[in-house]
PDB file of N, CA, C and O in Angstrom, chain B, residues numbered from 101:
ATOM      1  N   MET B 101     -18.130  -7.655  -1.558  1.00  0.00           N
ATOM      2  CA  MET B 101     -17.390  -7.592  -1.374  1.00  0.00           C
ATOM      3  C   MET B 101     -16.092  -6.679  -1.535  1.00  0.00           C
ATOM      4  O   MET B 101     -15.688  -6.034  -2.502  1.00  0.00           O
ATOM      5  N   ALA B 102     -15.553  -6.858  -0.181  1.00  0.00           N
ATOM      6  CA  ALA B 102     -14.482  -5.783  -0.343  1.00  0.00           C
ATOM      7  C   ALA B 102     -13.371  -5.463  -1.424  1.00  0.00           C
ATOM      8  O   ALA B 102     -12.718  -6.440  -1.790  1.00  0.00           O
ATOM      9  N   ARG B 103     -13.092  -4.362  -1.931  1.00  0.00           N
ATOM     10  CA  ARG B 103     -12.290  -4.333  -3.045  1.00  0.00           C
ATOM     11  C   ARG B 103     -11.055  -3.484  -2.562  1.00  0.00           C
ATOM     12  O   ARG B 103     -11.117  -2.503  -1.821  1.00  0.00           O
ATOM     13  N   ILE B 104      -9.593  -4.200  -3.273  1.00  0.00           N
ATOM     14  CA  ILE B 104      -8.923  -4.177  -2.771  1.00  0.00           C
ATOM     15  C   ILE B 104      -7.764  -3.731  -3.450  1.00  0.00           C
ATOM     16  O   ILE B 104      -7.711  -4.001  -4.650  1.00  0.00           O
ATOM     17  N   PHE B 105      -6.838  -3.115  -2.950  1.00  0.00           N
ATOM     18  CA  PHE B 105      -5.380  -2.655  -4.557  1.00  0.00           C
ATOM     19  C   PHE B 105      -4.332  -3.723  -3.835  1.00  0.00           C
ATOM     20  O   PHE B 105      -4.602  -4.441  -2.872  1.00  0.00           O
ATOM     21  N   TRP B 106      -3.082  -3.648  -4.536  1.00  0.00           N
ATOM     22  CA  TRP B 106      -2.074  -4.116  -4.768  1.00  0.00           C
ATOM     23  C   TRP B 106      -1.158  -3.169  -4.417  1.00  0.00           C
ATOM     24  O   TRP B 106      -1.326  -2.068  -4.941  1.00  0.00           O
ATOM     25  N   VAL B 107      -0.175  -3.303  -3.625  1.00  0.00           N
ATOM     26  CA  VAL B 107       1.092  -1.838  -3.595  1.00  0.00           C
ATOM     27  C   VAL B 107       2.739  -2.781  -3.294  1.00  0.00           C
ATOM     28  O   VAL B 107       3.091  -3.860  -2.816  1.00  0.00           O
ATOM     29  N   VAL B 108       3.092  -2.095  -3.647  1.00  0.00           N
ATOM     30  CA  VAL B 108       4.891  -2.798  -3.844  1.00  0.00           C
ATOM     31  C   VAL B 108       5.116  -1.420  -2.211  1.00  0.00           C
ATOM     32  O   VAL B 108       4.680  -0.348  -1.790  1.00  0.00           O
ATOM     33  N   CYS B 109       5.932  -2.331  -1.950  1.00  0.00           N
ATOM     34  CA  CYS B 109       6.613  -1.359  -0.117  1.00  0.00           C
ATOM     35  C   CYS B 109       8.290  -0.872  -1.461  1.00  0.00           C
ATOM     36  O   CYS B 109       8.959  -1.457  -2.313  1.00  0.00           O
ATOM     37  N   PRO B 110       8.199   0.722  -0.732  1.00  0.00           N
ATOM     38  CA  PRO B 110       9.293   0.944  -1.328  1.00  0.00           C
ATOM     39  C   PRO B 110      10.903   0.531  -0.954  1.00  0.00           C
ATOM     40  O   PRO B 110      11.991   0.553  -1.529  1.00  0.00           O
ATOM     41  N   GLY B 111      10.378   0.152   0.334  1.00  0.00           N
ATOM     42  CA  GLY B 111      11.661  -0.339   1.266  1.00  0.00           C
ATOM     43  C   GLY B 111      12.278  -1.944   1.004  1.00  0.00           C
ATOM     44  O   GLY B 111      13.430  -2.241   0.688  1.00  0.00           O
ATOM     45  N   CYS B 112      11.076  -2.893   1.251  1.00  0.00           N
ATOM     46  CA  CYS B 112      11.458  -4.287   1.051  1.00  0.00           C
ATOM     47  C   CYS B 112      10.979  -4.787  -0.184  1.00  0.00           C
ATOM     48  O   CYS B 112      11.112  -5.989  -0.416  1.00  0.00           O
ATOM     49  N   LYS B 113      10.491  -4.108  -0.933  1.00  0.00           N
ATOM     50  CA  LYS B 113      10.070  -4.953  -2.439  1.00  0.00           C
ATOM     51  C   LYS B 113       9.096  -5.675  -2.277  1.00  0.00           C
ATOM     52  O   LYS B 113       9.062  -6.566  -3.126  1.00  0.00           O
ATOM     53  N   GLU B 114       7.887  -5.712  -1.227  1.00  0.00           N
ATOM     54  CA  GLU B 114       7.238  -7.357  -1.154  1.00  0.00           C
ATOM     55  C   GLU B 114       5.420  -6.114  -1.388  1.00  0.00           C
ATOM     56  O   GLU B 114       5.043  -5.010  -0.994  1.00  0.00           O
ATOM     57  N   ARG B 115       4.867  -7.253  -2.253  1.00  0.00           N
ATOM     58  CA  ARG B 115       3.914  -7.037  -2.048  1.00  0.00           C
ATOM     59  C   ARG B 115       2.962  -7.114  -1.962  1.00  0.00           C
ATOM     60  O   ARG B 115       2.504  -7.991  -2.695  1.00  0.00           O
ATOM     61  N   PHE B 116       1.692  -6.200  -0.909  1.00  0.00           N
ATOM     62  CA  PHE B 116       0.586  -6.478  -0.333  1.00  0.00           C
ATOM     63  C   PHE B 116      -0.201  -5.798  -0.790  1.00  0.00           C
ATOM     64  O   PHE B 116      -0.005  -4.902  -1.612  1.00  0.00           O
ATOM     65  N   TYR B 117      -1.653  -6.282  -0.106  1.00  0.00           N
ATOM     66  CA  TYR B 117      -2.460  -5.735  -0.661  1.00  0.00           C
ATOM     67  C   TYR B 117      -3.419  -4.810   0.120  1.00  0.00           C
ATOM     68  O   TYR B 117      -3.181  -4.998   1.313  1.00  0.00           O
ATOM     69  N   ALA B 118      -4.618  -3.688  -0.062  1.00  0.00           N
ATOM     70  CA  ALA B 118      -4.857  -2.807   1.305  1.00  0.00           C
ATOM     71  C   ALA B 118      -6.584  -2.588   1.069  1.00  0.00           C
ATOM     72  O   ALA B 118      -7.094  -2.889  -0.010  1.00  0.00           O
ATOM     73  N   HIS B 119      -7.153  -2.198   1.869  1.00  0.00           N
ATOM     74  CA  HIS B 119      -8.977  -2.137   1.370  1.00  0.00           C
ATOM     75  C   HIS B 119      -8.903  -0.986   0.992  1.00  0.00           C
ATOM     76  O   HIS B 119      -8.507  -0.145   1.799  1.00  0.00           O
ATOM     77  N   TYR B 120      -9.266  -0.591  -0.365  1.00  0.00           N
ATOM     78  CA  TYR B 120      -9.799   0.323  -0.784  1.00  0.00           C
ATOM     79  C   TYR B 120     -10.582   1.341  -0.697  1.00  0.00           C
ATOM     80  O   TYR B 120     -10.049   2.405  -1.010  1.00  0.00           O
ATOM     81  N   GLU B 121     -11.646   1.385  -0.385  1.00  0.00           N
ATOM     82  CA  GLU B 121     -12.406   2.947  -0.141  1.00  0.00           C
ATOM     83  C   GLU B 121     -11.605   3.188   1.497  1.00  0.00           C
ATOM     84  O   GLU B 121     -11.980   4.239   2.018  1.00  0.00           O
ATOM     85  N   ASP B 122     -10.613   2.400   2.325  1.00  0.00           N
ATOM     86  CA  ASP B 122     -10.218   3.113   3.302  1.00  0.00           C
ATOM     87  C   ASP B 122      -8.644   4.063   3.345  1.00  0.00           C
ATOM     88  O   ASP B 122      -8.034   4.872   4.044  1.00  0.00           O
ATOM     89  N   PHE B 123      -8.531   3.205   1.913  1.00  0.00           N
ATOM     90  CA  PHE B 123      -6.490   3.935   2.258  1.00  0.00           C
ATOM     91  C   PHE B 123      -6.614   4.205   0.551  1.00  0.00           C
ATOM     92  O   PHE B 123      -5.973   5.210   0.245  1.00  0.00           O
ATOM     93  N   ARG B 124      -7.124   3.705  -0.343  1.00  0.00           N
ATOM     94  CA  ARG B 124      -6.702   4.861  -1.871  1.00  0.00           C
ATOM     95  C   ARG B 124      -7.080   5.750  -1.885  1.00  0.00           C
ATOM     96  O   ARG B 124      -8.243   5.895  -1.509  1.00  0.00           O
ATOM     97  N   HIS B 125      -6.201   7.026  -2.391  1.00  0.00           N
ATOM     98  CA  HIS B 125      -6.743   7.584  -2.481  1.00  0.00           C
ATOM     99  C   HIS B 125      -7.008   9.210  -1.755  1.00  0.00           C
ATOM    100  O   HIS B 125      -7.480  10.279  -2.140  1.00  0.00           O
ATOM    101  N   LYS B 126      -6.268   8.552  -0.221  1.00  0.00           N
ATOM    102  CA  LYS B 126      -6.437   8.976   1.261  1.00  0.00           C
ATOM    103  C   LYS B 126      -5.150   9.676   1.084  1.00  0.00           C
ATOM    104  O   LYS B 126      -4.284   9.594   0.213  1.00  0.00           O
ATOM    105  N   PRO B 127      -5.314  10.661   2.566  1.00  0.00           N
ATOM    106  CA  PRO B 127      -3.699  10.658   3.182  1.00  0.00           C
ATOM    107  C   PRO B 127      -3.253   9.834   4.156  1.00  0.00           C
ATOM    108  O   PRO B 127      -2.230  10.040   4.808  1.00  0.00           O
ATOM    109  N   TRP B 128      -4.057   8.805   4.297  1.00  0.00           N
ATOM    110  CA  TRP B 128      -3.353   8.410   5.391  1.00  0.00           C
ATOM    111  C   TRP B 128      -2.086   7.271   4.787  1.00  0.00           C
ATOM    112  O   TRP B 128      -2.251   6.762   3.678  1.00  0.00           O
ATOM    113  N   LYS B 129      -0.922   6.960   5.563  1.00  0.00           N
ATOM    114  CA  LYS B 129       0.168   6.301   5.158  1.00  0.00           C
ATOM    115  C   LYS B 129      -0.185   4.297   5.206  1.00  0.00           C
ATOM    116  O   LYS B 129      -0.894   3.553   5.883  1.00  0.00           O
ATOM    117  N   LEU B 130       0.497   4.188   4.409  1.00  0.00           N
ATOM    118  CA  LEU B 130       0.626   2.529   4.550  1.00  0.00           C
ATOM    119  C   LEU B 130       1.740   2.316   5.202  1.00  0.00           C
ATOM    120  O   LEU B 130       2.643   3.152   5.183  1.00  0.00           O
ATOM    121  N   ARG B 131       1.879   0.642   6.177  1.00  0.00           N
ATOM    122  CA  ARG B 131       2.590   0.090   6.834  1.00  0.00           C
ATOM    123  C   ARG B 131       2.699  -1.108   6.145  1.00  0.00           C
ATOM    124  O   ARG B 131       1.706  -1.794   5.901  1.00  0.00           O
ATOM    125  N   CYS B 132       3.952  -1.451   5.771  1.00  0.00           N
ATOM    126  CA  CYS B 132       4.531  -3.079   4.879  1.00  0.00           C
ATOM    127  C   CYS B 132       3.737  -3.603   6.212  1.00  0.00           C
ATOM    128  O   CYS B 132       3.429  -2.826   7.115  1.00  0.00           O
ATOM    129  N   PRO B 133       3.373  -5.309   6.244  1.00  0.00           N
ATOM    130  CA  PRO B 133       3.738  -6.129   6.928  1.00  0.00           C
ATOM    131  C   PRO B 133       4.529  -6.958   7.361  1.00  0.00           C
ATOM    132  O   PRO B 133       4.495  -7.836   8.224  1.00  0.00           O
ATOM    133  N   PHE B 134       5.417  -6.487   6.496  1.00  0.00           N
ATOM    134  CA  PHE B 134       7.027  -7.539   6.569  1.00  0.00           C
ATOM    135  C   PHE B 134       7.739  -6.887   7.147  1.00  0.00           C
ATOM    136  O   PHE B 134       8.338  -7.216   8.170  1.00  0.00           O
ATOM    137  N   CYS B 135       7.811  -5.469   6.382  1.00  0.00           N
ATOM    138  CA  CYS B 135       8.988  -4.844   7.427  1.00  0.00           C
ATOM    139  C   CYS B 135       8.626  -3.722   7.955  1.00  0.00           C
ATOM    140  O   CYS B 135       9.682  -3.130   8.178  1.00  0.00           O
ATOM    141  N   GLU B 136       7.500  -2.888   8.386  1.00  0.00           N
ATOM    142  CA  GLU B 136       6.893  -2.257   9.141  1.00  0.00           C
ATOM    143  C   GLU B 136       7.376  -0.572   8.847  1.00  0.00           C
ATOM    144  O   GLU B 136       7.556   0.373   9.614  1.00  0.00           O
ATOM    145  N   LEU B 137       7.487  -0.727   7.316  1.00  0.00           N
ATOM    146  CA  LEU B 137       8.099   0.690   7.122  1.00  0.00           C
ATOM    147  C   LEU B 137       6.889   1.560   6.382  1.00  0.00           C
ATOM    148  O   LEU B 137       6.277   1.126   5.407  1.00  0.00           O
ATOM    149  N   GLU B 138       6.726   2.400   6.779  1.00  0.00           N
ATOM    150  CA  GLU B 138       5.515   3.663   6.852  1.00  0.00           C
ATOM    151  C   GLU B 138       5.610   4.075   5.668  1.00  0.00           C
ATOM    152  O   GLU B 138       6.806   4.009   5.385  1.00  0.00           O
ATOM    153  N   PHE B 139       4.850   4.591   4.531  1.00  0.00           N
ATOM    154  CA  PHE B 139       5.237   5.699   3.605  1.00  0.00           C
ATOM    155  C   PHE B 139       3.941   5.739   2.761  1.00  0.00           C
ATOM    156  O   PHE B 139       3.152   4.820   2.541  1.00  0.00           O
ATOM    157  N   ALA B 140       3.913   6.835   2.403  1.00  0.00           N
ATOM    158  CA  ALA B 140       3.037   7.381   1.151  1.00  0.00           C
ATOM    159  C   ALA B 140       2.841   6.631  -0.255  1.00  0.00           C
ATOM    160  O   ALA B 140       3.538   6.041  -1.080  1.00  0.00           O
ATOM    161  N   GLN B 141       1.587   6.965  -0.073  1.00  0.00           N
ATOM    162  CA  GLN B 141       0.989   5.627  -1.479  1.00  0.00           C
ATOM    163  C   GLN B 141       1.710   6.177  -3.083  1.00  0.00           C
ATOM    164  O   GLN B 141       1.803   5.457  -4.078  1.00  0.00           O
ATOM    165  N   GLU B 142       2.178   7.686  -2.978  1.00  0.00           N
ATOM    166  CA  GLU B 142       3.005   7.986  -4.063  1.00  0.00           C
ATOM    167  C   GLU B 142       4.203   7.902  -4.243  1.00  0.00           C
ATOM    168  O   GLU B 142       4.787   8.452  -5.177  1.00  0.00           O
ATOM    169  N   GLU B 143       5.101   6.732  -2.789  1.00  0.00           N
ATOM    170  CA  GLU B 143       6.138   6.313  -2.716  1.00  0.00           C
ATOM    171  C   GLU B 143       6.397   4.964  -3.174  1.00  0.00           C
ATOM    172  O   GLU B 143       7.468   4.395  -2.961  1.00  0.00           O
ATOM    173  N   SER B 144       5.313   4.385  -3.875  1.00  0.00           N
ATOM    174  CA  SER B 144       5.558   2.779  -4.249  1.00  0.00           C
ATOM    175  C   SER B 144       5.885   2.587  -5.564  1.00  0.00           C
ATOM    176  O   SER B 144       5.578   3.333  -6.494  1.00  0.00           O
ATOM    177  N   PRO B 145       6.537   1.536  -5.626  1.00  0.00           N
ATOM    178  CA  PRO B 145       7.724   1.879  -7.351  1.00  0.00           C
ATOM    179  C   PRO B 145       5.789   1.374  -7.931  1.00  0.00           C
ATOM    180  O   PRO B 145       5.631   1.748  -9.093  1.00  0.00           O
ATOM    181  N   ARG B 146       4.439   0.647  -7.330  1.00  0.00           N
ATOM    182  CA  ARG B 146       3.937   0.244  -8.298  1.00  0.00           C
ATOM    183  C   ARG B 146       2.866  -0.023  -7.198  1.00  0.00           C
ATOM    184  O   ARG B 146       3.059  -0.469  -6.067  1.00  0.00           O
ATOM    185  N   ILE B 147       1.538   0.398  -7.858  1.00  0.00           N
ATOM    186  CA  ILE B 147       0.234   0.243  -7.114  1.00  0.00           C
ATOM    187  C   ILE B 147      -0.098  -0.359  -8.453  1.00  0.00           C
ATOM    188  O   ILE B 147       0.469  -0.039  -9.498  1.00  0.00           O
ATOM    189  N   ASP B 148      -1.669  -1.823  -8.282  1.00  0.00           N
ATOM    190  CA  ASP B 148      -2.073  -2.001  -8.945  1.00  0.00           C
ATOM    191  C   ASP B 148      -3.854  -2.152  -8.732  1.00  0.00           C
ATOM    192  O   ASP B 148      -4.304  -3.140  -8.151  1.00  0.00           O
ATOM    193  N   GLU B 149      -4.405  -1.496  -9.056  1.00  0.00           N
ATOM    194  CA  GLU B 149      -6.100  -1.546  -8.733  1.00  0.00           C
ATOM    195  C   GLU B 149      -6.696  -2.502  -9.305  1.00  0.00           C
ATOM    196  O   GLU B 149      -7.909  -2.651  -9.156  1.00  0.00           O
TER     197      GLU B 149
END
């Protein structure tokens, strides 16, 4: 089973999930599926693992 984490977009404040092994604690930017904003994980107001 794939492990995911939930992240809140700092732009539109919508919550979405990402694949843990591919993105969590990696230097990749996340892209919000709602507003298309690209941001570093550190910019998110909330992350739930």
